[in-house]
C-alpha positions as CSV (number, residue, x, y, z in Angstrom):
1,X,0.0,0.0,0.0
2,X,2.9,2.4,0.8
3,X,4.4,2.2,-2.7
4,X,1.0,3.2,-4.2
5,X,0.7,6.2,-1.9
6,X,4.3,7.2,-2.6
7,X,3.8,7.0,-6.4
8,X,0.5,8.9,-6.1
9,X,2.3,11.6,-4.1
10,X,5.1,11.9,-6.6
11,X,2.6,12.1,-9.5
12,X,0.7,14.9,-7.7
13,X,3.8,16.9,-7.1
14,X,4.9,16.5,-10.7
15,X,1.5,17.6,-12.0
16,X,1.4,20.6,-9.6
17,X,4.9,21.7,-10.8
18,X,3.9,21.4,-14.4
19,X,0.7,23.4,-13.9
20,X,2.7,26.2,-12.2
21,X,5.1,26.6,-15.1
22,X,4.3,29.4,-17.5
23,X,4.3,28.3,-21.1
24,X,7.0,29.7,-23.3
25,X,5.9,32.8,-25.2
26,X,6.0,32.6,-28.9
27,X,8.9,34.5,-30.5
28,X,7.2,37.2,-32.7
29,X,10.3,37.7,-34.8
30,X,10.4,34.0,-35.6
31,X,6.7,34.1,-36.7
32,X,7.4,37.1,-39.0
33,X,10.5,35.4,-40.5
34,X,8.5,32.1,-40.9
35,X,5.9,33.8,-43.0
36,X,8.6,35.4,-45.2
37,X,10.4,32.0,-45.6
38,X,7.1,30.4,-46.6
39,X,6.7,32.9,-49.4
40,X,10.1,32.1,-50.8
41,X,9.2,28.4,-50.5
42,X,6.0,28.9,-52.4
43,X,7.6,30.8,-55.4
44,X,10.3,28.2,-55.7
45,X,9.1,25.3,-57.8
46,X,10.3,22.2,-59.6
47,X,10.2,21.7,-63.4
48,X,6.7,20.7,-64.5
49,X,5.0,22.6,-61.7
50,X,4.0,26.1,-60.8
51,X,3.4,27.9,-57.5
52,X,0.1,27.6,-55.7
53,X,-1.0,31.2,-56.2
54,X,-4.0,30.9,-53.9
55,X,-1.7,29.9,-51.1
56,X,0.6,32.8,-51.9
57,X,-2.3,35.2,-51.7
58,X,-3.1,34.1,-48.2
59,X,0.2,35.5,-47.0
60,X,-0.8,39.1,-47.9
61,X,-3.4,41.5,-46.6
62,X,-5.8,42.2,-49.5
63,X,-4.5,45.8,-49.9
64,X,-0.8,44.8,-50.0
65,X,1.6,46.5,-52.4
66,X,4.6,44.9,-54.1
67,X,7.3,47.1,-55.7
68,X,9.8,45.4,-58.0
69,X,12.9,46.5,-59.9
70,X,11.8,45.9,-63.5
71,X,14.6,47.6,-65.3
72,X,17.8,49.5,-64.7
73,X,16.0,52.7,-64.1
74,X,12.5,51.5,-63.5
75,X,10.5,50.1,-60.6
76,X,6.9,48.8,-61.0
77,X,4.2,48.9,-58.3
78,X,1.8,46.0,-58.2
79,X,-1.2,44.8,-56.2
80,X,-1.0,41.2,-55.0
81,X,-3.0,40.1,-58.0
82,X,-0.7,42.2,-60.2
83,X,2.3,40.6,-58.6
84,X,0.9,37.2,-59.3
85,X,0.0,38.1,-62.9
86,X,3.5,39.5,-63.5
87,X,5.1,36.3,-62.0
88,X,2.9,34.1,-64.2
89,X,3.9,36.1,-67.3
90,X,7.6,35.7,-66.4
91,X,7.0,31.9,-66.0
92,X,5.3,31.7,-69.4
93,X,7.7,34.1,-71.3
94,X,10.8,32.5,-70.0
95,X,9.3,29.0,-70.2
96,X,10.3,28.5,-66.6
97,X,7.6,25.8,-66.1
98,X,10.0,23.5,-68.0
99,X,13.0,24.2,-65.9
100,X,11.7,25.2,-62.5
101,X,12.7,28.3,-60.5
102,X,14.5,29.0,-57.2
103,X,14.6,31.9,-54.9
104,X,17.0,31.2,-52.0
105,X,17.4,33.2,-48.8
106,X,21.0,34.0,-48.2
107,X,20.6,36.3,-45.2
108,X,17.8,37.8,-43.1
109,X,17.5,40.6,-40.6
110,X,14.3,41.4,-38.7
111,X,12.9,44.0,-36.4
112,X,9.6,43.5,-34.6
113,X,7.8,46.1,-32.5
114,X,4.4,45.1,-31.2
115,X,2.2,44.1,-34.2
116,X,4.6,45.4,-36.9
117,X,7.7,43.9,-38.4
118,X,10.3,44.6,-41.0
119,X,12.2,41.8,-42.5
120,X,15.1,42.4,-44.9
121,X,16.1,39.5,-47.0
122,X,19.2,39.0,-49.1
123,X,18.3,36.4,-51.7
124,X,19.4,34.9,-55.0
125,X,17.1,33.7,-57.8
126,X,18.0,31.2,-60.5
127,X,16.5,29.4,-63.4
128,X,18.0,25.9,-63.4
129,X,19.7,24.9,-66.6
130,X,19.7,28.5,-68.0
131,X,23.5,28.7,-67.9
132,X,23.3,32.1,-66.1
133,X,24.5,32.8,-62.6
134,X,22.0,33.4,-59.9
135,X,21.0,37.0,-59.5
136,X,21.0,38.6,-56.0
137,X,18.7,41.1,-54.6
138,X,17.3,42.5,-51.4
139,X,13.6,42.4,-50.5
140,X,12.2,44.6,-47.7
141,X,9.1,43.2,-46.2
142,X,6.7,45.2,-44.0
143,X,4.3,42.9,-42.0
144,X,1.5,43.4,-39.6
145,X,0.0,40.9,-37.1
146,X,-3.7,40.7,-37.2
147,X,-5.7,38.3,-35.0
148,X,-2.4,36.6,-34.1
149,X,-1.2,35.9,-37.6
150,X,1.5,37.8,-39.6
151,X,0.6,39.1,-43.1
152,X,2.6,41.0,-45.7
153,X,1.6,44.6,-46.2
154,X,4.3,45.5,-48.6
155,X,7.4,44.2,-50.4
156,X,10.0,46.5,-52.0
157,X,12.7,44.9,-54.1
158,X,16.1,46.2,-55.1
159,X,18.9,44.6,-57.2
160,X,22.5,45.4,-56.5
161,X,24.8,47.0,-59.2
162,X,28.4,47.9,-59.3
163,X,27.4,51.4,-58.4
164,X,25.0,50.1,-55.7
165,X,26.6,47.0,-54.0
166,X,24.9,45.2,-51.2
167,X,25.8,46.9,-47.9
168,X,28.1,44.4,-46.1
169,X,26.9,45.4,-42.6
170,X,23.3,44.5,-43.6
171,X,23.9,40.8,-43.6
172,X,27.0,40.1,-41.5
């Protein structure tokens, strides 16, 4: 009988200690970065496939803006649907569905304050089998947290040049 009472007492103490521990708080920076990583995963695809654009759209607020470098002296501003349409056009024009496409995160810096976040990403993009070197760029993401979930409000993209190299201190 004593061993049963002893085991019950130990179990009670263990349950009491577990109930008194406060659960770990989620890391808001990790959540913002996870959403950004998810977007890069979604726009990276194997040959013979294309991105799930409906899933891509779920990562953005409906009013989001995407600004992309579209020429040496030109930047274009898109809605989420415009961004998707531009990406689909790129896939069709470059026949990327046959080769696949990769965007890889090389570095990331985040700042979170309350329900807003900024995530800077150094990335490279590549069309497998194209014979061209991957192109690097920087994406600046602005995010908000609504009802506990992070969503993209804006993305602004820039490509480095000889005259405008990637700032070393940004991703060291």
